[in-house]
C-alpha positions as CSV (number, residue, x, y, z in Angstrom):
1,M,0.4,0.1,0.0
2,A,1.4,3.3,-1.3
3,P,1.8,6.6,0.9
4,E,-0.3,8.7,0.1
5,L,0.3,12.6,-0.3
6,A,-1.3,15.5,0.1
7,E,0.3,19.0,-1.4
8,K,-1.3,22.4,0.1
9,G,-0.5,25.8,-1.2
10,G,1.0,24.6,-4.9
11,A,4.2,23.5,-3.5
12,S,6.5,21.6,-5.6
13,S,7.4,18.1,-4.1
14,P,9.1,17.4,-1.2
15,G,11.6,15.4,-3.2
16,A,13.1,18.2,-5.6
17,K,13.1,20.2,-2.4
18,A,14.9,18.2,-0.2
19,G,18.1,19.4,1.0
20,K,17.3,23.1,-0.8
21,E,17.5,26.2,1.2
22,G,14.0,27.3,2.3
23,V,12.9,23.9,2.9
24,L,12.2,21.9,6.4
25,L,11.3,18.4,6.4
26,I,10.1,17.0,9.5
27,G,9.3,13.4,10.7
28,M,5.9,12.6,13.0
29,D,4.9,10.4,15.2
30,L,1.6,11.5,15.9
31,G,0.7,9.1,18.9
32,C,-2.4,8.7,20.9
33,Y,-0.5,9.4,23.9
34,K,2.9,11.1,23.3
35,T,3.8,13.2,19.5
36,S,7.3,13.4,18.6
37,V,8.9,15.1,15.8
38,A,12.7,15.2,14.5
39,A,13.4,17.8,12.0
40,T,16.4,18.6,9.2
41,N,17.2,21.4,11.2
42,G,18.3,19.4,14.0
43,S,15.3,19.6,16.4
44,R,13.7,16.4,18.2
45,E,10.6,17.3,20.7
46,H,8.1,15.2,22.0
47,V,4.5,16.0,23.9
48,H,1.9,14.4,25.3
49,S,-1.0,14.6,23.0
50,I,-3.3,16.3,25.0
51,V,-5.2,19.8,24.0
52,G,-6.7,21.7,26.7
53,W,-8.6,25.1,26.8
54,P,-9.4,27.8,29.8
55,K,-13.2,26.6,31.0
56,D,-13.9,30.2,31.9
57,P,-12.2,33.6,32.6
58,I,-11.2,32.7,36.0
59,S,-9.1,29.3,34.2
60,R,-7.9,31.7,31.4
61,K,-6.7,34.3,33.9
62,M,-4.9,31.6,36.0
63,I,-3.6,30.2,32.8
64,G,-2.6,32.8,30.8
65,K,-3.1,31.1,27.8
66,D,-6.2,30.2,25.3
67,I,-4.8,26.7,24.9
68,V,-2.4,24.5,26.4
69,F,-0.8,21.1,25.3
70,G,1.0,18.0,27.3
71,N,2.3,18.2,30.7
72,E,1.0,21.9,31.0
73,A,-2.5,20.9,30.0
74,F,-2.3,17.5,32.1
75,H,-1.6,19.6,35.3
76,H,-4.4,22.0,35.0
77,R,-6.9,19.7,33.5
78,L,-9.5,20.6,36.2
79,A,-9.4,24.3,35.0
80,L,-9.5,23.0,31.2
81,E,-11.5,21.4,28.7
82,T,-9.5,18.7,27.8
83,V,-8.8,16.5,24.9
84,R,-7.1,13.6,23.5
85,P,-7.8,13.9,19.9
86,F,-5.9,10.3,19.2
87,E,-7.7,8.3,22.2
88,K,-8.1,4.7,21.8
89,G,-7.2,5.7,17.9
90,A,-10.1,8.0,17.4
91,L,-9.3,9.6,14.2
92,K,-6.3,7.9,13.3
93,Y,-7.6,4.2,13.0
94,T,-11.0,3.4,14.7
95,D,-14.5,5.4,13.8
96,S,-15.0,8.0,16.2
97,A,-18.4,6.8,17.6
98,D,-16.8,3.5,18.7
99,V,-14.3,4.7,21.0
100,G,-17.4,7.1,22.7
101,I,-17.0,10.2,20.9
102,P,-20.5,12.1,20.4
103,K,-21.2,13.7,17.1
104,E,-21.7,17.0,18.9
105,K,-18.1,16.6,19.9
106,L,-16.1,15.3,16.7
107,G,-15.5,18.8,15.7
108,R,-13.6,19.9,18.9
109,Y,-11.3,16.5,18.5
110,K,-10.7,17.4,15.2
111,E,-9.6,20.9,16.2
112,A,-7.6,19.8,19.0
113,A,-6.0,17.2,16.2
114,R,-5.2,20.4,13.9
115,E,-4.1,22.7,16.8
116,L,-1.7,19.4,18.0
117,V,0.0,19.1,14.7
118,R,0.5,23.0,15.0
119,H,2.2,22.5,18.0
120,A,4.4,19.7,17.2
121,V,5.4,21.6,13.9
122,A,6.0,25.0,16.1
123,M,8.5,23.0,18.5
124,C,10.6,22.2,15.4
125,R,11.0,26.4,14.7
126,P,10.6,26.4,11.2
127,P,11.9,30.0,10.0
128,K,9.6,32.3,8.9
129,G,8.8,31.3,5.2
130,T,10.3,28.3,4.9
131,L,8.4,25.3,3.0
132,V,7.4,22.9,5.4
133,H,7.0,18.9,4.3
134,G,6.5,16.3,6.7
135,V,5.8,12.4,6.9
136,I,3.5,11.0,9.4
137,G,3.1,7.9,11.0
138,A,-0.4,6.3,10.9
139,P,-1.6,2.7,12.1
140,A,-0.8,0.1,9.3
141,K,-4.7,-0.3,8.7
142,A,-6.1,3.3,9.1
143,S,-8.7,3.6,6.3
144,I,-9.0,6.2,3.8
145,V,-11.3,8.1,5.7
146,N,-9.1,7.8,8.5
147,K,-6.1,9.2,6.6
148,Q,-8.0,12.1,5.2
149,Q,-8.8,13.2,8.6
150,L,-5.1,13.2,9.4
151,I,-4.3,14.8,6.3
152,E,-7.0,17.6,7.0
153,A,-5.5,18.0,10.5
154,C,-2.8,19.4,8.8
155,K,-4.2,21.6,6.3
156,G,-2.5,24.9,6.4
157,I,0.6,23.9,8.7
158,F,2.4,21.3,6.1
159,D,2.9,22.7,2.5
160,S,3.1,18.7,1.7
161,V,2.4,15.6,4.3
162,M,2.7,12.1,3.4
163,I,0.8,9.3,5.5
164,V,2.7,6.4,5.9
165,S,2.5,3.0,8.5
166,E,4.0,3.6,11.5
167,P,5.6,0.0,11.9
168,F,6.9,0.9,8.4
169,A,8.6,4.2,9.6
170,V,10.2,2.9,12.8
171,A,12.0,-0.2,10.5
172,Y,12.7,2.3,7.6
173,G,14.6,4.4,10.4
174,M,16.4,1.2,11.2
175,N,17.6,0.0,8.1
176,T,15.5,-3.1,8.5
177,L,14.1,-3.6,4.9
178,E,13.9,-7.3,5.0
179,D,13.1,-10.0,6.8
180,A,11.6,-8.6,10.0
181,L,8.3,-8.3,12.1
182,V,7.9,-4.6,13.5
183,V,5.6,-4.5,16.4
184,D,4.8,-1.2,17.2
185,I,3.0,-1.0,20.4
186,G,1.3,2.4,21.2
187,A,-1.5,3.7,23.5
188,G,-4.1,3.3,20.9
189,T,-3.5,0.8,18.5
190,T,-0.6,-1.8,18.1
191,D,0.8,-2.3,14.7
192,L,2.3,-5.1,13.4
193,C,4.0,-5.1,9.8
194,R,6.0,-7.8,7.9
195,M,9.1,-6.0,6.1
196,H,10.2,-7.9,2.5
197,G,12.0,-5.4,0.5
198,T,9.5,-3.4,-0.7
199,M,6.6,-1.1,0.5
200,P,4.2,-2.9,3.0
201,D,0.8,-3.8,1.1
202,E,-2.0,-4.1,2.9
203,E,-1.7,-7.7,3.6
204,D,1.9,-7.3,5.3
205,Q,0.0,-5.2,8.0
206,I,-2.3,-5.5,10.8
207,T,-3.7,-3.3,13.4
208,N,-5.5,-4.0,16.7
209,T,-6.9,-1.8,20.1
210,F,-5.3,-4.4,22.5
211,A,-2.9,-1.7,23.4
212,G,-1.7,0.8,26.0
213,D,-5.4,2.5,26.7
214,Y,-7.0,-1.2,26.9
215,V,-4.2,-1.8,29.3
216,D,-5.4,1.1,31.7
217,E,-8.8,0.6,31.5
218,Y,-8.4,-3.5,32.4
219,A,-5.7,-2.4,35.1
220,S,-8.7,-0.3,36.3
221,N,-11.3,-3.1,36.6
222,L,-9.3,-5.7,38.0
223,I,-8.0,-2.8,40.5
224,R,-11.5,-2.0,41.5
225,K,-12.7,-5.5,42.4
226,A,-9.3,-6.4,44.3
227,H,-9.2,-2.8,46.3
228,P,-13.1,-1.7,46.5
229,T,-12.0,0.9,48.9
230,A,-9.2,2.6,46.7
231,Q,-9.6,5.9,45.5
232,F,-8.0,6.6,41.9
233,T,-8.3,7.8,38.3
234,V,-7.2,5.8,35.3
235,N,-4.4,8.3,34.6
236,M,-3.4,7.1,38.2
237,V,-3.5,3.6,36.9
238,R,-1.6,4.8,33.8
239,E,1.4,6.2,36.3
240,A,1.6,3.3,38.2
241,K,2.0,1.1,34.8
242,E,4.6,3.3,33.6
243,R,6.7,3.0,37.0
244,F,6.2,-0.7,37.4
245,S,5.4,-1.9,34.2
246,F,6.2,-6.0,33.7
247,V,4.5,-9.1,32.1
248,H,6.9,-11.4,33.2
249,E,7.2,-13.7,36.7
250,V,9.9,-11.3,38.5
251,N,10.1,-10.3,42.6
252,D,8.9,-7.0,42.0
253,K,5.7,-5.8,44.1
254,A,3.8,-2.9,42.5
255,L,2.7,-0.7,45.6
256,L,1.2,2.2,45.6
257,T,-0.2,4.5,48.3
258,W,-3.8,5.9,47.2
259,P,-6.5,7.2,49.6
260,D,-9.2,5.0,50.4
261,K,-12.9,5.6,50.7
262,D,-12.4,7.9,53.8
263,G,-9.4,9.7,52.2
264,H,-6.9,7.9,54.3
265,P,-3.5,7.5,52.4
266,T,-3.5,3.6,51.9
267,E,-0.6,1.4,50.5
268,F,-2.1,-1.1,48.0
269,D,-0.8,-4.4,46.4
270,L,-1.8,-3.7,42.5
271,T,1.3,-6.5,41.4
272,N,-0.9,-9.1,40.3
273,Q,-3.5,-6.5,38.2
274,L,-0.9,-4.4,36.8
275,K,0.7,-7.8,35.5
276,E,-2.2,-9.2,34.2
277,A,-3.4,-6.2,32.6
278,C,-0.4,-5.9,31.0
279,R,-0.2,-9.6,29.5
280,Q,-3.9,-8.9,27.9
281,I,-2.0,-7.4,24.7
282,V,0.4,-10.4,24.4
283,P,-2.3,-13.0,22.6
284,P,-3.2,-10.7,20.1
285,I,0.1,-9.8,19.5
286,V,1.6,-13.6,18.9
287,Q,-2.2,-13.8,16.6
288,G,-1.1,-11.3,14.3
289,L,2.9,-12.4,13.8
290,R,1.6,-15.6,12.7
291,K,-1.0,-14.7,10.5
292,L,1.6,-12.5,9.0
293,V,4.2,-15.3,9.1
294,S,1.9,-18.1,7.9
295,T,0.6,-16.3,5.1
296,F,4.0,-15.2,3.9
297,D,6.7,-17.6,1.4
298,A,7.6,-20.4,3.6
299,E,11.3,-19.7,2.9
300,F,11.8,-16.9,4.5
301,Q,9.4,-17.6,7.5
302,K,12.2,-18.5,9.8
303,R,14.0,-15.3,9.3
304,M,11.3,-13.4,9.5
305,L,10.4,-14.9,13.2
306,G,14.2,-14.8,14.1
307,N,13.9,-10.8,13.6
308,I,11.0,-9.0,15.9
309,I,11.4,-6.0,16.4
310,L,9.2,-4.0,19.6
311,A,8.4,-0.3,19.4
312,G,6.7,2.0,20.5
313,G,5.7,2.9,24.2
314,G,4.4,-0.6,24.9
315,S,7.8,-2.1,23.9
316,Q,9.3,-0.8,27.2
317,L,6.9,-3.5,29.3
318,R,9.6,-5.3,31.4
319,G,9.7,-9.0,30.4
320,L,7.5,-8.3,27.3
321,D,10.1,-9.8,24.6
322,R,10.5,-13.3,27.0
323,L,6.5,-13.7,27.0
324,I,6.4,-13.5,23.3
325,E,9.2,-15.5,22.3
326,E,7.6,-18.0,25.3
327,D,4.2,-18.2,22.9
328,L,6.1,-18.4,19.7
329,K,7.4,-21.8,21.0
330,Q,4.4,-23.6,19.9
331,Y,5.6,-22.1,16.2
332,G,8.6,-22.7,16.2
333,G,10.6,-20.0,18.1
334,G,11.1,-16.3,17.5
335,R,13.8,-13.6,18.5
336,C,12.6,-10.1,19.4
337,T,14.5,-7.0,20.4
338,R,13.8,-3.9,21.1
339,V,14.2,-0.5,19.2
340,P,16.8,1.9,21.3
341,E,15.2,5.0,21.2
342,P,10.8,4.3,21.4
343,V,9.9,7.4,22.0
344,Y,11.5,9.0,18.6
345,A,12.0,5.7,16.9
346,G,8.9,6.4,14.5
347,A,9.3,10.5,14.0
348,N,13.1,9.4,13.2
349,G,12.1,6.7,10.6
350,A,9.7,9.2,9.4
351,L,12.2,11.8,8.8
352,K,14.7,9.8,7.1
353,L,11.9,9.1,4.7
354,A,11.4,12.5,3.8
355,T,14.8,12.8,3.5
356,D,15.6,9.8,1.3
357,M,12.1,9.7,-0.8
358,P,13.2,10.6,-4.8
359,E,11.2,13.2,-6.4
360,E,9.7,10.5,-9.6
361,Y,8.2,9.0,-6.4
362,W,6.4,11.4,-5.0
363,T,5.2,12.6,-7.9
364,E,3.8,9.1,-8.6
365,V,1.8,9.4,-5.1
366,K,0.4,12.6,-5.7
């Protein structure tokens, strides 16, 4: 499946401009939880994918801004109308109604997506008058509608935008273009892609929603049953998961002090709940890997299973690589490695793709 290019403002093809003055190339991993960017001027930045607007004049006076992003929005969220525009894959992969976004709020989500893209580009500090061309990662199986929504979010911000598969961008950045299986575990989706020396087609890619957001909700439900007196939010569960994330048998304990129903600080043991919740993403990953391998040329199947690359925030779960390898033993085994920079792997690959793409290819995918 070839990447899709949307050109704005009559700009010439990025391939023709790459390397010339007056053009900034940006690779962007527009994640459900974090957005990261890398640019040809050396910029590398990331921000939490959350946008906030003051609720009233008092909150506007306190914050001193009309709109805030990332940690600032999260910190002041009680005084803000906050939106995670790509929550659970919204606007990127799943239908908005499927993730609980009412029709009357869809416009706000699209506005938040646009503002987040604008903020991410601004973090790269493009000089005034510079043409900005970018490659943005999308879930492997994003529909035409979802890709169009991403393109719409970029109007007036980028001069040209190419939408590519997120796991493909990771693989491209690592120069792993053959005999590999990439598993990109984000907050909203987990994307799998087999690499065999060419641009991956639709049958080379799988997307599921067993990802970070799913784990957070699953863990929250388990904790409520195991500790009915605990007071907590899904954000507190997410922080606990990131601090004590493990899926394999280890001796570590996940002990958190949260308020009980009377507001008293109380220590709760969340070890079993967090471990069980994090393990939920493993069976869908193994199923996806087996499907991608079993439907490929038999001569190359073993090579691919020996080169499984874990990327995205979920790849940092301790023991995930070992658990996947154990599950794959029933199919002859496999070997997993992790990307060295999970926060920037997608953005780095997208930038490399933007830099390397020849002019004739950009013309072809216009």
